[in-house]
C-alpha positions as CSV (number, residue, x, y, z in Angstrom):
1,M,0.1,0.0,0.0
2,H,1.3,3.6,-0.9
3,I,0.2,6.6,1.7
4,A,1.6,9.8,0.6
5,I,1.5,13.4,2.6
6,A,0.9,16.4,0.4
7,G,1.3,20.0,1.7
8,N,2.9,23.2,1.3
9,I,6.6,24.2,2.4
10,G,6.8,24.0,6.0
11,S,3.1,22.3,6.6
12,G,4.8,19.6,8.5
13,K,5.1,16.6,6.0
14,T,8.7,15.2,6.8
15,T,7.7,15.5,10.6
16,L,4.7,13.5,10.2
17,T,6.2,11.2,7.6
18,K,8.8,10.2,10.3
19,L,6.2,9.7,13.4
20,L,3.7,7.7,11.1
21,S,6.4,5.4,9.7
22,K,7.3,4.7,13.3
23,H,3.8,4.1,14.5
24,Y,2.9,1.9,11.7
25,G,6.2,0.2,10.7
26,W,6.0,1.9,7.3
27,T,9.0,2.3,4.9
28,P,9.4,5.9,4.8
29,H,10.5,7.9,1.4
30,Y,11.4,11.4,2.0
31,E,11.8,14.3,-0.5
32,D,15.6,14.7,-1.7
33,V,16.3,18.0,-0.2
34,D,19.8,17.8,1.3
35,D,21.4,16.2,-2.1
36,N,19.4,18.6,-4.3
37,P,22.0,20.1,-6.4
38,Y,19.5,22.9,-7.5
39,L,17.7,24.0,-4.5
40,N,20.4,26.8,-3.2
41,D,20.5,28.2,-6.8
42,F,16.9,28.1,-7.3
43,Y,16.2,30.5,-4.1
44,E,19.0,32.7,-5.4
45,D,17.8,33.0,-9.0
46,M,14.3,31.4,-9.5
47,Q,13.8,32.5,-13.1
48,R,17.2,31.0,-14.1
49,W,16.8,27.8,-12.4
50,S,13.0,26.9,-12.0
51,F,13.0,24.5,-15.2
52,N,16.2,22.6,-14.0
53,L,14.8,22.3,-10.4
54,Q,11.4,20.7,-11.5
55,V,12.6,18.5,-14.0
56,Y,14.9,17.2,-11.3
57,F,11.9,16.9,-8.8
58,L,10.2,15.2,-11.7
59,N,13.1,12.6,-12.2
60,S,13.6,11.9,-8.5
61,R,9.7,11.5,-7.7
62,F,9.5,9.1,-10.6
63,N,12.2,7.4,-9.6
64,Q,10.6,6.9,-6.1
65,M,7.2,6.1,-7.5
66,I,8.8,3.0,-9.4
67,E,10.6,1.9,-6.4
68,I,7.4,2.1,-4.1
69,Q,5.5,0.0,-6.8
70,K,8.3,-2.7,-7.3
71,S,8.9,-2.9,-3.3
72,G,5.6,-4.6,-2.3
73,D,6.0,-2.8,1.1
74,T,3.7,-0.4,2.5
75,V,5.4,3.0,2.0
76,I,4.6,6.5,3.2
77,Q,6.2,9.3,1.1
78,D,7.0,12.6,2.0
79,R,5.4,15.1,-1.0
80,T,3.7,13.4,-4.2
81,I,4.7,13.8,-7.9
82,F,1.2,15.5,-8.6
83,E,2.3,18.7,-6.4
84,D,5.2,19.6,-8.8
85,A,3.1,19.1,-11.8
86,Y,0.0,20.9,-10.4
87,I,1.0,23.3,-7.8
88,F,4.9,24.3,-8.1
89,A,5.5,24.1,-11.7
90,P,2.2,26.1,-13.0
91,N,3.0,28.7,-10.0
92,L,6.5,29.4,-11.3
93,H,5.1,29.8,-14.8
94,S,2.3,32.1,-13.5
95,M,4.6,34.3,-11.8
96,G,6.6,34.7,-15.0
97,L,9.8,32.5,-13.2
98,M,9.6,29.7,-15.9
99,S,8.9,30.4,-19.7
100,T,5.7,28.9,-21.4
101,R,8.3,26.8,-23.5
102,D,9.8,25.4,-20.7
103,F,6.3,24.8,-18.8
104,E,4.9,23.0,-21.7
105,N,8.0,20.9,-22.1
106,Y,7.7,20.1,-18.5
107,F,4.0,19.2,-18.5
108,T,4.5,17.0,-21.5
109,L,7.1,14.9,-19.6
110,F,4.8,15.0,-16.5
111,N,2.0,13.5,-18.7
112,L,4.1,10.6,-20.3
113,I,5.0,9.7,-16.5
114,S,2.0,9.9,-14.9
115,S,0.5,7.5,-17.4
116,L,3.0,5.0,-16.2
117,I,2.6,5.1,-12.3
118,K,-0.3,4.4,-10.0
119,P,-1.5,6.9,-7.7
120,P,-1.2,6.8,-3.9
121,D,-4.0,4.6,-2.2
122,L,-4.4,7.5,0.2
123,I,-3.0,11.0,0.3
124,L,-3.0,13.0,3.7
125,Y,-3.1,16.8,2.5
126,L,-1.6,18.9,5.6
127,R,-3.5,22.1,5.1
128,A,-1.8,25.0,6.8
129,S,-2.2,28.9,7.0
130,V,0.9,31.1,6.0
131,P,1.8,32.1,9.3
132,T,1.9,28.6,10.3
133,L,3.9,28.0,7.5
134,V,6.4,30.6,8.1
135,N,6.7,29.8,11.8
136,Q,7.8,26.0,11.0
137,I,10.0,27.4,8.1
138,Q,12.0,29.5,10.7
139,N,12.0,26.9,13.3
140,R,13.7,24.4,11.2
141,G,16.3,26.9,9.8
142,R,17.3,25.8,6.4
143,K,19.5,28.9,5.0
144,Y,18.2,28.5,1.3
145,E,14.6,29.2,2.8
146,D,15.6,32.4,4.3
147,S,14.3,34.2,1.0
148,I,10.9,32.7,0.6
149,R,8.5,35.3,0.3
150,L,5.0,35.3,2.0
151,D,3.3,35.9,-1.5
152,Y,5.0,32.6,-2.9
153,L,3.7,30.7,0.0
154,K,0.1,32.3,-0.4
155,R,0.1,31.7,-4.2
156,L,0.8,28.0,-3.5
157,N,-1.7,27.5,-0.6
158,E,-4.3,28.7,-3.4
159,R,-3.0,26.3,-5.9
160,Y,-3.1,23.6,-3.1
161,E,-6.7,24.4,-2.4
162,A,-7.8,24.1,-6.3
163,W,-5.8,20.8,-6.7
164,V,-7.4,19.3,-3.5
165,E,-10.8,20.4,-4.8
166,A,-10.2,18.7,-8.0
167,Y,-8.6,15.7,-6.9
168,N,-10.4,12.5,-7.9
169,M,-7.7,9.8,-8.4
170,G,-8.0,8.0,-4.9
171,K,-8.8,8.8,-1.2
172,M,-7.6,11.9,0.4
173,L,-7.7,13.0,4.0
174,I,-7.4,16.7,5.0
175,I,-5.3,17.5,8.0
176,E,-5.9,20.8,9.2
177,A,-2.3,21.1,10.4
178,D,-2.9,24.7,12.5
179,H,-4.5,22.9,14.9
180,Y,-2.0,20.0,15.5
181,D,1.4,20.1,17.0
182,F,2.6,16.3,16.3
183,P,6.2,16.4,17.8
184,S,5.1,17.9,21.2
185,N,1.5,16.6,21.6
186,P,1.1,12.8,21.6
187,D,-2.8,13.3,21.9
188,H,-2.9,15.4,18.5
189,L,-0.8,12.6,16.9
190,R,-3.1,9.9,18.1
191,M,-6.0,11.9,16.8
192,V,-4.7,12.0,13.4
193,I,-3.6,8.2,13.6
194,D,-7.4,7.6,14.4
195,K,-8.6,9.6,11.4
196,I,-6.1,7.4,9.2
197,D,-7.3,4.5,10.5
198,A,-10.8,5.1,9.9
199,E,-9.7,5.6,6.3
200,L,-7.4,2.7,5.9
201,H,-10.3,0.5,6.9
202,G,-11.9,1.4,3.7
203,L,-9.0,0.6,1.7
204,F,-8.9,-3.2,2.6
């Protein structure tokens, strides 16, 4: 079975992935952040590096999806391939940070890849307001994220909401991340686990 966690930058995906993988004994697949050769350059000059970064993410997540499908394990994945294609890349294009030529090239590649993979059995969407995102981004202290603008996070949130509204490829559970403090409050984690258990029973 394949469970994936979706959500904006700083919504708590990695933290929740770790906690749920430990609780259920699921195999975690994390986003390739530390070894990403484009992230620092991207945040310094988004227009120059946006296409390179998005193709890198697409390649990385496609490889993850193939591994997940081959493994036969129950896997929990930190961020989905769909977020790159329906949220991050279109947002860069609409902000004038990715050319139409590059965006169309990217999306043609995504359509080909998405025809070869199976969507997750369950997506957990962490819905978080911009103040929550900013607070959590500051707390984790990644230097390259210092330059993220509020309007960038706001635009991404708007695209997330549109994507969630239209998503029809499988089950999705919305978790109001503003109301939960997973690392510090075991009761909050238990509440989310109860919601997940209720969804999972419908998958068997």
